Structures are given as C-alpha cells and as structure tokens.
C-alpha positions in Angstrom: 88.7 98.8 87.4 86.8 96.5 85.0 85.2 93.4 86.4 84.1 90.8 83.7 81.8 89.1 86.2 79.6 92.2 86.9 77.6 94.3 84.4 76.0 97.7 85.2 72.8 98.1 83.2 69.4 99.8 83.2 66.8 97.7 85.1 63.2 97.8 84.0 60.0 96.7 85.9 56.6 95.6 84.6 53.9 98.2 84.8 51.0 96.0 83.6 49.2 94.6 86.7 47.7 91.8 84.4 51.1 90.4 83.3 51.5 86.9 84.5 53.5 83.8 83.7 52.0 80.4 82.9 53.3 77.0 82.0 53.3 76.7 78.3 55.1 75.4 75.3 57.3 77.3 73.0 60.5 76.5 71.1 62.8 77.7 73.9 61.1 75.9 76.8 60.1 77.7 80.0 57.0 79.7 80.7 54.8 81.9 78.6 54.0 85.5 79.7 50.5 86.8 79.2 48.5 89.9 79.7 44.7 89.8 79.3 45.1 86.4 77.5 47.5 87.9 74.9 50.9 86.3 74.6 53.6 88.9 75.4 56.7 86.8 75.5 58.4 84.0 77.3 60.8 83.3 80.2 63.2 80.5 80.6 64.3 80.2 84.3 67.8 79.2 85.3 66.2 77.0 88.0 62.8 75.4 88.1 61.0 77.6 90.6 57.4 78.9 91.0 57.3 82.6 90.3 55.1 84.5 92.8 55.8 87.7 91.0 57.6 88.6 87.8 61.2 89.5 88.2 62.7 92.8 86.9 64.2 92.9 83.4 67.5 94.0 81.7 67.3 94.4 78.0 70.3 93.0 76.2 69.2 93.2 72.5 66.4 94.6 70.4 65.1 93.2 67.1 62.7 94.8 64.7 60.8 92.5 62.4 59.5 93.1 58.9 56.6 95.0 60.4 58.2 98.3 61.5 55.8 98.5 64.4 56.7 95.1 65.7 59.8 94.9 68.0 61.1 92.1 70.3 63.4 92.6 73.3 65.8 89.8 74.3 66.2 90.1 78.1 67.7 88.9 81.3 65.2 88.4 84.1 66.8 89.6 87.4 65.9 89.9 91.1 67.5 92.3 93.6 69.9 90.7 96.1 70.2 93.1 99.0 73.1 91.2 100.6 75.2 91.8 97.4 73.8 95.2 96.5 72.9 94.2 93.0 70.7 92.0 90.8 71.1 88.3 90.2 70.1 86.7 86.9 67.2 84.3 87.4 66.5 83.6 83.7 66.4 84.9 80.1 63.6 85.4 77.6 61.9 87.5 75.0 59.3 90.2 75.3 57.1 92.1 72.9 57.6 95.8 72.7 54.1 96.4 74.1 54.7 94.4 77.3 54.6 97.5 79.5 58.0 98.3 81.1 59.1 101.3 83.1 62.7 102.2 83.9 63.6 101.4 87.5 67.2 102.6 87.5 70.7 101.5 87.0 72.0 98.4 88.8 74.8 95.9 89.0 74.0 92.6 87.4 75.9 89.5 88.4 
C-alpha cells in the first residue's frame, strides 16, 4: 500500500570528522557547512536549534555544473526517531560532491 506521507530512501552519514556547521550567510539562509575551513555546503533547519552533531542525509537531486568534476547534491537532513522507526526531516540543504558521505542504509523518511 502506498503512503504519500512516508518515503523510503537511502540514508547517508558524514565520514569527515572535521565537518561542522557554523552560522553564516548565504542566499538560502541557515548555516554553512565547513571542513578544514573549506565551504562544503549549507543547511537550512526547519526549526532554529543548535546542532551538536550533523544529522544524516537523504539525497533528493544531483546537479552537475559546467565543470564536469563539480557536482552538487540537494539533500534533506534527517535524524533517526526510534519511537517511529524511521527518520524525521530536520532541514534541507546543498552539499558539494567532496563532502565525504558513506551509505548508512535504507530508511523510512517522514
């Protein structure tokens, strides 16, 4: 049975221990993501909260730029909700291809 409120998707986690979020300014608002002082993307949270650790990621679209080696991922940031046995969206954003992600597995996103 199809449920329009729930999506099953591949969930990714950050592998770069230096990846962090910091308050910053970009055209979509929210926080910038950095690794070793290099900008790797941005996150716009659904609610204003302090991130103690970066949430997991679900890739929803990929865009190549004029430079064939340059790719951007448009993502949902999610966190696991044990009580609902799935992932809840906490924000959206964009990541560079070189941000360091590893497949965590499949999960329900609501």
